[in-house]
N, C-alpha and C positions, 0 to 999 in steps of 0.2 A: 574608526575612520578619522584620519587626520584633518584638521581644519584647513590645512594647506590645499587639500584636494578640492575644496570648494571653489578654487580659482577657475575651474572649468565652467562655472556659471557666470563668468565675467564680472565677478565682484572685485571692487578696488583692492589693491594690495594693502593699502593703509588700513582698510577695514579688517581684513584677515589678520593683520598684525595686532590690531586693537583687540580682536576677539581672543587671540592666543594669550594676550596679557590678562584679560579679564575673565575668560572662561576656561583657559587651559588649552593644550594643543590638540585634544581629542574631543570628538562629539560623544554624547551619551547615546545609549542604544535607542531611546525614543527619538532623538534627533536624527540619528542615522536612518531609521525607518521613514521618518517624515520626508527626508530629502530623497532617499533612493527609491522608495516604494510608493510614496504618495504625492510626488511632484510639488513639494513645498516651494521650491525655488523655480518652478516652471509655470506658475500661475494657477495651480490646481487648488480648489477649495477643500479644506480639511477641518473636521472637528476633532480636536485632540482631547481625549478624556483620560486623565491620569491623576495620581495623588500629588500633593504638595511636594516640591523639591525633586520632581522627576525630570525637569528640564524643559517643560512645555513653554515657559515664558520665553526662553531663548529661541524656540521655534518661531514664535511670533516676531521676535526681533530680526531673525534671519530673513524671514519673508518680507518684512518691512524694508530692510536695507536692499534686498534684491530688487524690489519694485522701484525704490528711490533711485537706485543706480541706473535704471532704465529710463529715468525721467518721469516716472509715475508719481501720483499723489497717494498718500496713505493716511487713513484715519485709525487711530488706536483708541478703543473705548475701554474705560474703567468705571467702577461703580462709585468711587468716593473721591472727593476733592483732595484729600491727603495723599491718596494713591496717585492721582494725576500729577500732583506737585512732585512727588518722588520720581515718577516716570519721566517727567519733563527734565528734571535736573540730571537724571541718568543719561538721557539721550543727548542733552546739551554737552555733557562732559565727554561722551564717547564720540559724537559725530559733529560737534560744533565747528571743528576745524575744516570739515568738508564743505562748509558754506550752506548747509541745509537750513531752510527756514522752518524752525520748529515752533509750533503755536500751541499754547495752553488755553483751553476754553472751559472755564467753570464760572459759577456765579461770582467768584472773587475776582474775575478778570474780564469785566465788561469791555475794557479797552481793546480786547481781541475780537469782539463780535463782528466788526466791520470787515476785517481781514478774513475771518472765517466765512462769512456770507459771500464774499467775492472769490473764494477759493484761493486766496493769496497766501499759500503756505505749501510746503512740501510734505511735512508730517504734522498732523493735527492730533493732539491728545485731548480727548473730550470725555466728560462724564456722560452717562447714559441720557440724562435729561437734556443736556445741551445738543446732543446729536439728534434727538427727536425734534427738538425745537428748530434746529437747522433745516431738517427735512420738511417740516410743516411750512416753513417760509420759502425754502429754495430747493424743492425736490429735484429740479433740473440740474443741480450741482452733481448728482450721482454719476452722470456720464464722464465727469472729469476725474473720478476717483478710481484708482487701480486696485486698491486693497483696503478692506475693512477688517481689523482685528478686534475681536470681542473677548476681553479678559473677564474671568469669573462668569462665564456664560451660564453656569448653573443657577445664577440669580434670576433667570427667567422664571424660576419656580418660587421666588421669594415674594411674600405678600406685600412688602414695602416697595421693592424696586422692579418686580417682575413685569408689571403692566407697562411702564414706560419703555422698558427694553423691548418688549414684544411689539409695541407700536412702531418703534424705530425699525426693527427687523422686518416687520410686515411691509413697510414702505420700501425698504431695501430690496425686498423680493418682488415688489410690484412694478418695477421699471424694466423695460426691455433690455437695457444694458446691464449685464451681470458682471460685477467685478469679482475678484478673488475674495473669498471669505475665509478667515482663520478663526475658529472658535476654540477658546482655551477654557477647559472645564475640569472640575474635580470629577471623580469617578461617579457615573450615573447609571442607574439600572436601565433607564430607557433612552440611553444616548443614541441608539440607532434611529429611533423615532424623531428625535430632534435633528439629527444629521440629515435624514431624508427630507424633513420639512425645509431645512436651509439649503438643500442641494449640495451637501458636502459629503465627501468620503469620511468614514469613521476610523480613527486610529485610537485604539484602547490599549493602555498599559496599566496594570494594577500594582506592579511592583514599584518600590521606591529605591533609588540608588543608595540612600542611607536608611538603614533599618530603623523601624519605629516600634517601641515596646509600649503598648497601651494596656493599662490595667488599674487595679484597685489595691491600695495600701490599707491593711488591717492587721492589727495584732503583731506588728513588727515584721510582717511579710508582704512583699510586693508580688501579687499574682498578676501575671501579664500574658498577653498574646502577641506574638511576633507578626507584624503587618505582612511581611512577604511570605513567610512559610506557613503562617496560621498556627504554628505550634504554641502550645501553652506551657508555661513554666512558672517557677516561684523563686524569688530572690529573698534570702533570709538575712544575709549579712549586711551590716552597716545602717540599716533603717532604724530610726528612733521611734519609739512608740510611747504614747501617753494616753491617759483616760480622756483627755480633752482634745478634740480634733485640731483646735488652733495651736495647742502646745505641740502636737505631733507635727503640724506644718512648720512651726518656727524651729523646732529642733532639727528637722531635716534640711530646712533652708540654711540654717547656720552651718551645718556640716558641708553642704554643697558649696557655699560661698567660700568657706575656708579652703576648699579644694580647688578654688579658682574658677568656679562656674558662674555664669550669669543665668538667672532664672526668671521666668514669667509666672505670675500667680493670678489666675482668673477667679474672682469672687463675685457673689451674686448682687451686690449693691454698691452704689457710689460711696455711701457712708462707711461701709465695711472696708473698702480698699484704703480709704484715708486713715481710718483707725488702725488697721493692720500695719500700714506703712509706718505710722508714727511709733507704734509699739515695737516693731521689729528694729527700726533704726535706733531706738533707745537701748534695745537689748544688745545689738551686736557692736555698736560704737565703732564703725569703720572710719577710715579717713574721709574728709570732706570731698565732695565732687566739685573741685574748684572751678573748672570751666563752666559747668552747668550753673553754679551759683553766680558766676560773673555775668552770664547771659541773662539769668533771672533778674539780676539787679537792675537791668535797663528796661524791664517791662513795667507796665502800669500796675500799681499795687492792687491786689485782690486778696480775698480770703484764701483762695487756692494757692496763690503765690506765696503767701505767708506760711501755709502748712508745708508746701514743697520746700521752702527755705529751711524749715526745721528738719525734714527727713533727709534732704540732700547733705546735711552736715555729716550724715553717716553713709552717703552714697546709695541711699534707698529712695525710691520714688513711687508715686502712684499716677494713674492715668485714667481719667473718666470724663464724662461729658460736662462736668461742672467746671473744668479748666477751660481757659481761653485757648484759642488755636495757637498763639505763640508759646504759651506755657506747655501745651502738649508737644509742640515741635521741639522745644528745648529738651524735654524728657526723652523723646525718640532719638534725637541726635546724640545725646550724651550716653544713652544706652549703646548705640551703635559704635561709639568711640571707645567703649569699655569702661567709662567712668562710673556709670550706674550699674550696680550689681544685681539688684532685684527691682522689678516693677510689679506692683500690685495693681490690677486693672479689672475693668468690667468687660463684658462681651463686645463693647464698642471697638475694642482693639482687634477683634478676631479677623476682620476684613481690612484692617488698616495697613500701614506700611510694613515692610519686611523687617521684623525684629526677631532674629533667630535665637534659639536657646537649646541647650542639650536636654534640659528638663523643664517641663511645663506642669504645674499643679493647677487643677481646675475643680471648681465647685460646680457640679452639673445641674445648676438651677439659676434662675434669673428673675428679677422683678419686671413685670410688664404693666404699663399704665392702663388703668381701667377707666371707670367713670370719672369725668373731670372733678378735681378737688377731693378725690377719694384715694386712699393709699393704694400703691401698686399691688398687683397680685403675684404671688410667688408661683412660678411655673418651672417644670423640668426643662432642661435644654432639649431642643430638637436634636435628633441624631446627626443631621447635617451640620448643625452648629458645633456639636461635640467634635466632629471630624475636622472642621475648620480650625478649631482651637488646638486640638491635639496635633494637627499637622504642622504646627509651628515648631515642634520639637525636632531637632536633628536636621540641619540644613547642609546640603552638599557643599564641600569645600571648607566647612567650618566645624562640623562635628562628625565623629565616626558612627554615631547612632543617636537616637533620641528616645526620651521617655515621657509619656503623658500619664500623669498620676492623679487618680481620684482618691481622696482620703475618706474612709468609712468610719462611722462612730459606733458601729455594732456589727456583729456577724450577719445579722439579717440585712442590714443596709449594704454590706459588702456584696452579698449575693444578688441583691436587687440591682445594684449598679452594674455588676457583671452581666446580668441577664439583659438589662435595658440597653447597654451601649456596646457590649462585646459579643453577645450571643445573637441578639436580634438587631435588625437594621430597619426600624419602622419608618422608612422614608417613602411616603406615597406622593409622588410629584403631582402637583395640580397647577393649572394655568390660572393667572390672576388678571388677565386682560380686562375682564368685564366686572371686576370687583367694584369699580367706581360707578358702573352703570353703562348701559348700551349707548345712551345719548352721547357720552364723551368719546366713545370709540368711533361713532359715526362722524362726529364733528372733526375729529383728528384726521380721518381718512379724506373727507370732503375738502377740508382746508388745504391739505397737501396736494390733492389731485385737481383742484379747481372746480370740480363738479362730477356727478355720477348719476346714473339711472338707478332705479330701485333694484333692477336685476344685478347691476354692477355691485351694489352694496351687499346684496344677498350672497353673491359669489365671494366677495371679500371676507365677509364674516364666517362663511363656511370654511374658508381656507386659512383662518388664523390658527396658530398653534394651540391656543386654549381650546378651540372647538375640536381640533384633531385629537386632543387628549381624551375628550369625552364630549360627544355631540350635545350641543345646548339648544334650547328652544328660544327663538327670538320672535318677539312681537314687533317686527320691523315697521309695519304700517302705522301702528299706534304711536311708536316713538317718533317717527317722522312727522306725524300730525302734531304731536306735542311740541316738537322743536320748531315747527313752522308757526304754531300759535304763539310761542314765546319769542319769536323774532330771531331765531338762530339759523333758520334756513329760508331760502327763497327758491321759487321755480316759476319762471315766466312761461315755460311750456310744460306740458304734462309729464314729460319723461325725465327731465334732468333737474337735479337738486344741487344747489350751491350754498356754501356757508356764507352767512352775512358777516358784517364786521364783528358783532358779539360772538358769533360762532367761531370766527378765526382767532379771536382772543382766547376763547376757551381752549382751543387746540394749541396755539403757540405758547401759552403760559401754563399749559397742563392744569387748568382749573376746572372745577365742576361747573356745569351749566347753572346750577342753583346759585353759585357764588357770583358769576358774571351777571346773572339776572338781578341779584340783590344790589351789586355795585352800580349797575346801569340805572336802577331806580333811585338810589341814594345820591348819586353824583350831583343831580340838579339842586339838591338841598344844601350842598356844601358851600362854605364861605372860605375864601383864601386865608383869612386870618384865624380861622377856628381850628387850631391844631388838634386839640383834644377831641373835638367833634369828628374830625377826619380820621383820627386814629381809632376812635370807637367804632366807626363804620368798618374799617379794615379788620378790626378784631371780632366783628360780628359774623365772620365767614367760617365755613366748615374747615377750611385749611388752617385757620389761625387757632382753632380750639385745642389741638394737641400741644400747643406751645404755651398755653395759659400758665402763669405762675400760680403756685399753690397759695390758697387763702388760709391763713392760720386762725386758730381759735381766738387769739387776742385781737386780730384784725377784725374778725366778725363781731366780737363783743364790744369793741370800742367804736364800731361804725366809722372808722377812719376815712374810708373812701366815700361814704355818703356825705360826710362832713366836708370833705374836699370838693365834692361835686356841688354841694350847696354854695360854697364859697365861690366857686368858678362861675356859677350861673348868676349869683347875686351881684358879681362884679362885671357882668356883661362880657365875659371872656369866651362865652360859647352861646350859640343860638341853635345848637343841634336839637331837633325835635326828639330824637331818641333819648338823649340825655335828660331833657326836661321831663319826658314821660316817666323815665326811670326814677327820677327824684320825687315826682308827684304821686307815684303809685308804689308804696312799700311792698305790696304783694308781688310786684314784679322783681324785687331785689333778691333773686335766687343766688345761691353760691356761684353758679356759672356766670350770671350777669355781673356779679361783683368781681369775679376773676377778670372778666372782659374789661371792666372799668379800671381795675388795678393795672392791667397790662397797658391800658391807654395812658394812665398817669406815669407809669414807669418809662414808657417810650418817650413821653414828652420831656422828662428829665434827661433821658439818654441823649436827646437831640441838643440839649443846652449845655453840654460838657460837664454835667455832674459826674465826678469821678466814679469809676466802677466800684471802688470800695465803699463809697457813700451810697451808691445805688443798692449794693448788696445789703447794707445795714438797714436802709430805709424800707426796702421792699422784701427783706428776708428771702432773697433769691440770689443764687450764685451766679458769678460772672459768665460762665459758659452758657447757662440757661438764658441769661439776658441777651447774649450775642445771638443765640439761636432764634429767640423771639424777634429781635431786630431784623435778622436776615429774612425771616418769614414775612414780617411787615413790609420790608423793602420790596420783596417779590410781589406782594399783593398791591402795593402802591404803584409799582411799575405797570401792572395790569390796569389799575384805575386810571393812570395817565393816558394809556392807550384808548380806553373808553372815552376819556375827555376829548380826544381828537375829533370825534364825530358827535358827541353829546353836549359838550361844554368846552369849546376850544379855548376860552379865556382861562380855564383852569389847567390846561395841559402842561404848560411850562412849570407852574407852581407844583404840580404833582410829580412831574419827572424829577424836579430838584429835590422834593421831599423824599422820593424813593432813594436817591443817592445819599441824602443825609441819614436816613434810617440805616442804610447798609453800613455806613462808616461811623455813625454816632457823633456827628459834628454839626456845627452851624453851617450856613451857606458859605461863609467865608473860608471854612476849613476843607471844603470839598477837594480843591486842587491838591493840597498837601496829603490828604488821605488817599487820593486816587493814584498818586505816583508810587505808593507802596515802598517806602524806604524802611528797611529793617530797623526796629527800635523806635520809629516815629509813630507812637501811639497817640490816643486821644488827649492824654494829659499834655504831652509835649506840643501837639498841634494847637491846643488851646493857648499855650504860652506864646506861640508864634502869632496866632490870630490876634491876641491882645495888643501886640506891638506892630500890627500891620504887615507882617512878613507872610503874605498869603499867596504869592505867585512868584514865578521865576524872576520877573523884572525887579520886584521889590527886594527879593533876597539878594540878587546880584548887586543892586545899588547899595544895600546895607553892608555887604561884605562878609567874609567868612568869620572874622573875629567877633562880629556882633551875634552870629548864630550861637557861638560858644557861651554866651551869657544866658541862653534860655534852654539849650538842649545839650546832652552829653557829646563829647568830642567825636566818638565813633559814629553816632547818628548824624552829627553835623557834617562830617566828612562825606557820608553817603548822600546827604541832601545836596551839598555843594557840588559834588561830582555830577549828580543828576541834572541840576539846573544849568550847569556849565555845558553839559552835552546838548541839552535841549536848545540852548541859545546858538550853538555853532552848527547844529545839524542842518544840513541843506535838504530842502524838499526835492525829491526826485519823482515827479508825477509819472504815473504809468498809464495815464489816460490816453485812449486812442484818438487819432484824428479821424473825423468822420466827414466825408464829402458825399452829399446826396445829389447825383446828377441824372439819375434815371436812364443811363445808357441802355438801350434795348438789347436783349439777348434772347431771341426766341420769344416766348411769352413772359419772360422775366424782365425786371428792371434793375439797373446796376447802381452800386454805391462803391466808394473806396473807403476802406477801413484799415488803419495801420499800414498805409501805402500798398494794400493788397486789394485787387478788384474782386468784388463779390456780386452775385446776382440773386435777387430775392423774388419770391412769388408776388404777384400784385397785391394780395391781402397784406403780406408782411411789409412790403414796401410802403403801402399807405399808412400802416400803423407807425412805422419808423418816422415817416414824414410828419405825422401828427405829433409825435413825441418831440421831434426837433423844433417844430413850431411852438409847442408849449414851453420848451426850454428857453426860447428867445422872447416869448411874449408874456408869460406868466411870472409872477414875482419869484417863486422858488422852483418853477418848472414842473410842478405837479399837475397832472391831468387825470380826471376821474375816468374809470373804465367805461362809463356810459357815454362820455364824450368821445372816447376812442372808437367804440363800436357798440351800438345799441344791441340789446338782447342779452343772452346768457352765455355766449361763446367767447367772450373777450379773453378769459384766462387761457383757453385752449389755443387761440390765435397767437397770444403773446408767447406762450410756451413754444409754439412752432417758430416764431420769429427768433427767440433766443437760441434755439437749436441751429437755425440757419446761420446765425452770427458767430456761434461758439468757435468754429474752426479758425476764425480770423482774429480772435482776441488773444492778447498776450496773457501769460500766466497771472492769475489773480484779478484780471480786469472784469468788471461787471458793467456792461453798457446800459442795462435797464434796471432801475431801482424800484422797489415796491415798499410803500409805507405801511403795508398790512391792513390798510383800511379802505382798499378799493382804488387807490390812486397810484400812478406810475410816473416816472420821469427818466430822462437820460442821466446816466451817472458820470457825465463829463460837463465841463464848463462850456458856456455858450460860445466862447471865442475859439473853442476847438471844433466847432461844427460849422460847416459851410453848405448852404443850399444854393445850387446853381439854377436859379429860376428861369433863365433864358432857355436852358436846355429842357427844363420840365414843361415849359409852355408848348413844346413841340410834340409831347407825348399824347397818344390817342387813348387816354384813360379818363373817364368822367370824374372819378373821385380826385385824381390829381389836379384836373382842371378846376374843380370846385375849391381846392385848397390854394391854388396859385393866384397871387395878386394880379390885378389887371395891369 
C-alpha cells in the first residue's frame, strides 16, 4: 500500500510527503493491516503485538498525526527519560513546522508541569510515572485527550515499571470518556488477555521485515535459528575461535569492524564493559572519534569521561549507569553518526534509544543488587530481556538481516544456552500492581477519584489487570482501618472514604505510605540551616535505600564518617536527633546506617559545587551513581516540601528550593542557570558564573557576551546568550479567560460569561464558582480550603462537576480552577480578569447567593 493512499483519511499533504522521505513510499504489511482492517486512522483502539523492527512504532505515529490533524490531543507514553528525549526530538524535527505544541514531561523537565496539567499542548510525550502523577492530580483532563499511545506496553509485566503503568491504565479505563488507545508491545503469549482488559482489538504479527538469526557461537561454529522461519542452521566460515571467550569475542569483533560493521556488545557488569572497551580500543587502534571527543571535552571532568576519552581515541566506547547523562548521550549520538564502531554496554541499554546494529553479542547474565552494601548477585537474563537485546540486531532500512550471538566457553554451556533461550521460552507474565502493598494502590485510586465507597474500592481492585491474571485475596477492611489510623484516609460518613493530604502525597509522588508517615513525623524536628540533618532524614526512607553508595572496607576501618559526624555535631552544625543518637550509640552504626550517613555527606558536598571528579574520589562513587542518588533525593525532598505545606509552612519554601538544588547539584544562586538547560553548561561552568554574579538573565545581559567568554567555552556562551536574549524580548501572551459572574437565570440554572461565551451552571456549581471568585479577590493568594467551599465530604465531586460544566467554554490549555494538592483551590486567573455583577446577583432568589452578596 502506497503512503499516498492515506490521503483519503484527510491527512495533511505535507505530512504524507514527510513520511515518504523518512519511511519510504510504501507501508509495511503490519501497518497495512492496522490501517485497513483495524481502523487505526478511524479512532479504533488496537494493541499491536509484534517483534522489534516490524513497524509498530510508525503505527503509533500515524495514529497520533491522524488525531492531531483533527484537532485532538495526544499523549505518547514511553518507559525511560532517554527514550522520551529521543521521541521528542524526532517529533519536533518531523512536525515542528506544522505549528504543533509538542511537550516533553519527565523529571528533568519540571518547567513543563504547569502546561501539562492545564492540557496546554497538542502532543505530550510522557514517561509512565509522569502520566500516572498527572492523572492523580487532574483525572478530569482525560476527556480532553483523543488518543493515548503506550510504547513498550509489555513492561506492564516488569517488576520495576509495571506497577506505575498499570495504575495509570486503570485510571484511563475508569472514566466514562474512552479515548482511542494504541498499545505497542513485543510478542506476548497472553496478548489477548491484555487487549481485552484494555478494550482493544488485538493485532499480532510474529514475523520481522528483517530476518534475525539468534544463536550460540562455539568451537568456530555459529548455530542459529531463523526468527521468521524457525529453521535451524549452522555457519562455519569466517568465525574466529579461541580457548578464551573474551579472545573469541575480540577476534570476531575485529573481523566485523574491518568489514565496516558497527557492533553492540552486552556484558554482565559495569566494570567489565569499561575494561573490555579499553582493551579492545588498544588492540584495534582505529582512528579517533573526533566529533565525540570534541563534545566530551566540553563536559564536566569525571572518571567515566577520562576512560571514554581513552577508548574514543580508537572509536570504541562503553555505556553504563556509571556515566553521566551527557556522557551517555555523547556515546549514543556518535554511534548513530557512524563515528563509534563498537559499544560495550550493560543491559541498561536494552530499553534505551534506538541504536541499531547488524550483529549483537550478548552475555546472557547480569548482576542484580541484593542486600545493601553486599556484592551484586549474578543471575541469568530473563527470556524477555534476551529478546529485547537480541531484537536490536537487524533494523529495517539499515541492515538486510541481523545476528544475535551468545559465546559459549564449552560444549555443555553451548547446549545449555541453546536450550534456555532458543528452545524454551520460560516467560510467565505476572502483574506487579500490588508489589508495594495494597495501601498504596488504594491511596492512588482514592486520590485521583476524590473518594469512593468500600464497594467501589472492591470493584476497582477486582478489575485490575494484576487480579485478572490471577485472582488475589484482599483484606480491604483491615487495610482501610490501618490507613485511617495513620491519617491517610478520612470519612465523615460511613460510606465514602477520601484521601487526606498525606494520602494524596503518597499517590501523586508514588511513595510508600511508610515513607510519607516517616517524613510527616520527622519534618517538625527539622531546622532550616541543618542541611545534613535534612538529608539524613531523606536518606532514611525505603525509596532512598537502593541508591545508597557502597561502603568500602577502608571507609569502615577508618571510621571516616563517624569522625565527620562527630566534627559536625561538636561544631553545632546539626541538631538532628537521629544523627546525635547514631553518634552516641555505636551499636546502631550498622553498614546500612553508615551508608545512609555517607549518602548525606556526599549530597551535602554535591550541593556546594564540589566538582564531580572530586566527589568521585572522596566518596569512591562514580558520577552516574551520584547523579542517580541526587535525583532520588530531589524527588523525596519535593514530597517533603509538600508535607511542609500543611505540617510546617515556614519550611515549605526552604525545602522546595532544596529539592531543585538537589536535582541540579548547585547552590541557590545557580538554580536559574541550571534550570534553563543550556547544552554544555554543567555544574563547573555554572559555579564560575555564580562566583562573578552572573546568575540571571538581567545580570548576564548587563555584563555582555564578551564577559561570558572569560568563564565558559564559546559554544556554551553562545547558547546561553541566545537563551537570555530570547527571554528578554519574549512577550507574554496570556491565555486566561475573562470571567463575568452575573447570575442571569435560565430555567433552574444561573449564568456566567466566559471567554465571551454565555454559559449556564447548576446552582451548586454557580455557588462554588462565586466562592472561588470571592477568595481570589479577598485572600492574599486566592486559595480557599475545600471545607470553606462546601462542608462535608463531597467537595471534590462537586468541583469535578463544575470543571466539566466549564470545560466546553475554555480555550485550549486553559485551567480555570487550580488545586494545590493539599485541599485548597483557587481560580487560575488574575483578579482583574474577574468581574462580579453584584447588583444583578442581589435580585436572585437563592439563599446561598444572598448570603455571599454584600449589603
